[in-house]
C-alpha positions, 0 to 999 in steps of 0.5 A: 500500499505504501507504493500505491500512496506514492504512485501519482496514478493513484491520485490521478484516478482517486481524486476525481473519483472522490470529487465526483462522489462527494459532489453527488453525496452533497446533493444529487442522491448518488447519481454520480457516485457510481463512477467512483469504483470504476475510476478507482479500479483503473489503479487497483482491484475493484474489491479493494477500490470499494473497500478504500471508498467505504470509509470515505463514503461514511465521512461524506455522509457525515459532512452531508448530514451536517450540510443538510441539518435542519431540513425536513426528511420524507420519513415515508420514503425511509420507512418504505425503503430501509428495511429492504435496503438492509435485506439487500446488504445481507444478500450482497454479503452472502453472495459476495463471492458468487455475484460479479461486479460486472453483472451488477453493473449491467443489471443496474445500467439496464434498470436505470436506462429503462427508468429514464426512457420511461420518464422521457416517454411520460414527458412526451405523452404529458403524463409526467405527474407525481407518483404516490408512495407505494410500500411494495415498490419501496421495499423492492427498490430498497432491496435492489439499492442495498444489494448494488450498494454493497457490491459496487457502491451503486445504490443510487440508480435503484433508489432514484427509480423509486424516489424521483417519480415522487417529484419532491422538492429538491431540498426534501429529496436530497435531505432524505437521500443523504440520510438513507445512504448514511444509514446504509453505508454505516451498516455496510461497515460490518460486512466489509470488516468481516470480509477483511477488507478494512485493513490498515492499508486501505484505511490509510489510502482512504485517509489521504483522500478525506480532504477532497471528500469533505470539500466536494460534499459541501460544494455539491450541497451548496449548488443543489440548495440554489437549484429550482425543481425545474432545473434539478430534475432534468439535470438529475435524469440526464446524469442517470441516463449518462451513467446508465450507459456507462454501467451497461458498457462496463458490465458488458465488457466485464462479462464478455 
């Protein structure tokens, strides 16, 4: 790990990865966070990249919770999704040695792309109206989010499949997503530690990136707090679309 920390290519990949994740953590509900592991995987094994990023994600969650303190949360979303998220983390833990990261990326990418295409069709058809809460849908997408978050820190797209159609105020949406992922990432520390991935070397690498993580998280929060809903949602859907294509490509290449 000492060699990794003295390698300029490590920082060339890790700093942009952490900056994108922090920006996303601060306000866009995980939309760009799925880029973290692929970027880090350019200079280290994907599993190690995920392990290095997890403590950073937890620190970002704390910064985001502070940045969004005092804002309302949608407790119905949390009640509907968190039990499934915990189950998804458990499934990811149990299948960690069986399910490949490439397969997860491909599945998440296809789901996210279908979600965005459905939104575009609704916009064209004039049916882009807010959806009500649904307990079954919340439990399902919460489970998918927990599973994909454990395997590849890509729980954002499944979370957004359930929450974006609610058409919440951007501040309410973001404050809720910040709390959701803060709880999930704290729980993920347990299985990652049990798998032996949170060793001294990985924690040292994570510590070297902490200043970037904090600065990027507060920057993301500052931008979203100034965005109107009519700007926030198209931007977020666009990010999900671009990242869905990236995930599909990475997953297909990894499988083939």
